[in-house]
C-alpha positions in Angstrom: 0.0 0.0 0.0 1.4 3.4 -1.0 -0.8 5.3 1.5 -0.1 5.3 5.2 -2.7 4.3 7.8 -3.6 7.8 8.7 -4.3 8.6 5.0 -6.4 5.4 4.7 -8.3 6.2 7.8 -9.1 9.7 6.6 -10.1 8.4 3.2 -12.4 5.8 4.8 -14.0 8.5 7.0 -14.6 10.9 4.1 -16.1 8.1 2.0 -18.2 6.9 4.9 -19.8 10.4 5.2 -20.8 10.6 1.6 -24.2 8.7 1.4 -26.4 11.6 2.5 -24.1 14.2 0.8 -23.9 12.5 -2.6 -25.0 8.9 -2.9 -23.6 8.4 -6.4 -20.2 9.5 -5.3 -20.4 7.1 -2.4 -21.2 4.3 -4.7 -18.3 5.1 -7.0 -15.7 5.7 -4.4 -16.6 2.6 -2.4 -16.5 0.5 -5.5 -13.1 1.9 -6.5 -11.8 1.4 -3.0 -12.9 -2.3 -3.1 -11.3 -2.7 -6.5 -8.0 -1.4 -5.4 -8.2 -3.3 -2.1 -8.6 -6.6 -4.0 -5.9 -5.6 -6.4 -3.4 -4.6 -3.7 -4.1 -7.8 -1.7 -3.6 -10.1 -4.7 -0.5 -8.2 -5.8 0.9 -8.4 -2.2 0.2 -12.2 -2.1 1.8 -12.7 -5.5 5.0 -10.7 -4.7 5.5 -11.1 -0.9 3.5 -14.1 0.0 1.3 -14.4 3.1 3.3 -12.0 5.2 3.0 -9.2 2.8 -0.7 -10.0 2.3 -1.3 -9.8 6.1 0.4 -6.4 6.2 -1.8 -5.1 3.4 -4.9 -6.6 4.9 -4.2 -4.9 8.3 -3.6 -1.6 6.6 -6.9 -1.9 4.7 -8.8 -2.2 8.0 -8.0 1.5 8.6 -9.8 2.3 5.3 -12.9 0.1 5.6 -13.6 0.2 9.3 -14.5 3.9 9.4 -16.1 3.6 5.9 -18.6 1.0 7.0 -19.0 2.5 10.5 -20.1 5.9 9.2 -21.9 4.7 6.0 -23.9 1.8 7.3 -26.4 3.8 9.4 -27.0 6.2 6.5 -27.4 3.4 3.9 -29.9 1.6 6.2 -31.9 4.9 6.6 -31.8 5.5 2.8 -32.9 1.9 2.2 -36.2 2.6 3.9 -37.0 5.1 1.1 -36.0 2.9 -1.7 -38.7 1.7 -4.0 -38.8 -1.1 -6.5 -37.7 1.3 -9.2 -34.2 1.5 -7.7 -31.4 -0.7 -8.9 -33.1 -2.2 -11.9 -31.7 -4.1 -14.8 -31.8 -1.4 -17.5 -29.6 -2.2 -20.5 -28.7 0.7 -22.7 -29.1 3.4 -20.1 -31.8 5.4 -21.9 -35.5 4.4 -22.4 -35.1 4.2 -26.1 -32.0 2.0 -26.0 -33.5 -0.3 -23.4 -36.7 -0.8 -25.4 -34.7 -1.7 -28.5 -32.4 -4.1 -26.7 -35.3 -5.9 -24.9 -37.2 -6.3 -28.2 -34.3 -8.4 -29.5 -34.7 -12.2 -29.5 -33.0 -13.4 -26.4 -33.9 -17.1 -26.6 -31.6 -19.9 -27.6 -28.8 -19.2 -30.1 -30.4 -15.9 -31.1 -29.2 -14.5 -27.8 -25.6 -14.3 -29.2 -26.7 -12.2 -32.2 -28.9 -10.1 -29.9 -25.9 -9.5 -27.6 -23.7 -8.4 -30.5 -26.4 -6.1 -31.8 -26.8 -4.6 -28.3 -23.1 -3.9 -28.1 -23.1 -2.3 -31.5 -26.1 -0.2 -30.5 -24.4 1.1 -27.4 -21.1 1.6 -29.2 -22.9 3.7 -31.8 -24.7 5.6 -29.0 -21.5 6.6 -27.2 -19.6 7.4 -30.4 -22.3 9.8 -31.4 -22.4 11.4 -27.9 -18.7 11.5 -27.2 -17.8 12.6 -30.8 -14.0 12.9 -31.1 -13.5 11.8 -27.5 -14.6 8.3 -28.7 -11.3 8.2 -30.6 -9.1 10.0 -28.1 -10.0 8.1 -25.0 -8.9 4.6 -26.2 -5.8 6.2 -27.8 -5.0 7.8 -24.5 -5.5 4.5 -22.7 -3.0 2.9 -25.1 -0.5 5.8 -24.6 -0.4 5.9 -20.8 1.7 3.8 -18.5 0.5 0.6 -16.9 -0.1 2.2 -13.5 -2.5 4.7 -15.1 -4.3 2.0 -16.9 -4.8 0.1 -13.7 -6.1 3.3 -11.9 -8.6 3.9 -14.8 -10.0 0.3 -14.8 -12.5 0.6 -11.9 -13.9 3.8 -13.4 -14.3 2.0 -16.7 -16.2 -0.8 -14.9 -18.5 1.9 -13.3 -19.2 3.1 -16.8 -20.1 -0.4 -18.0 -22.3 -1.1 -15.0 -24.1 2.2 -15.3 -25.0 1.3 -18.9 -26.7 -1.9 -17.6 -28.2 -1.0 -14.2 -30.5 1.9 -13.3 -29.7 3.1 -9.8 -32.6 5.5 -9.3 -36.2 5.7 -10.6 -35.2 8.2 -13.3 -32.6 6.6 -15.6 -31.0 10.0 -16.4 -29.6 10.1 -12.8 -27.0 7.6 -13.9 -25.1 10.5 -15.4 -23.8 11.2 -11.9 -21.9 7.9 -12.1 -20.8 8.6 -15.7 -19.3 11.9 -14.5 -16.7 10.1 -12.4 -15.7 8.0 -15.4 -15.8 11.0 -17.7 -13.5 13.1 -15.5 -10.7 10.6 -15.9 -11.5 9.9 -19.5 -10.9 13.5 -20.6 -7.5 13.2 -18.9 -6.8 10.2 -21.1 -7.9 12.3 -24.1 -5.3 14.9 -23.1 -2.6 12.2 -23.0 -3.8 11.1 -26.5 -3.3 14.7 -27.8 0.1 14.9 -26.2 1.1 11.5 -27.7 0.0 12.6 -31.2 1.9 15.8 -30.9 5.1 13.9 -29.9 4.6 11.5 -32.8 4.1 14.4 -35.2 7.2 16.2 -34.0 9.2 13.0 -34.6 7.7 12.6 -38.0 8.6 16.2 -39.0 12.2 15.7 -37.7 12.5 12.5 -39.8 11.2 14.2 -42.9 13.6 17.2 -42.4 16.6 15.0 -42.0 15.7 13.0 -45.0 15.7 16.1 -47.2 
């Protein structure tokens, strides 16, 4: 673990106070914390064996103990207000996309074709909405270092889940989850622009030396 126990305790406390302040940020930060906790634990077990795993596990207690201590009462209180329209399977995010996807034939072997069509529909949807970012984001992901890729992965998973699950009665509220993914994705887009500029400079130098 790169962070010390004080930093982990502070992070867990701040995340634990989020449910009533901004529930969607609580969902994202808790998911990201769990993702990195699992990643750090597996990495410690692989590199240092059981001793290193135990050290990381003990450090993670300082993160998750205050998180659950502060968040649990709020989550239980919020749960009493939750209706059946919360946390629904809602493929495609929007009403229109969901209706199209659910109209596909999902029985037998046709389900494979329906799955491919659903992926194509969502890919088209996000390409149209992201515009040039739909090209820059994957290019930026390719250009950055492995550590940045790992840091980005849980936010990408949040993006995927938010395209499948409706977290509140109004589907549009999922955009609050997308914002966390988008805030990192535009950083990747910036890396992509920098990567292209560097490649363009190298190309110009190569052309000038050739002539």
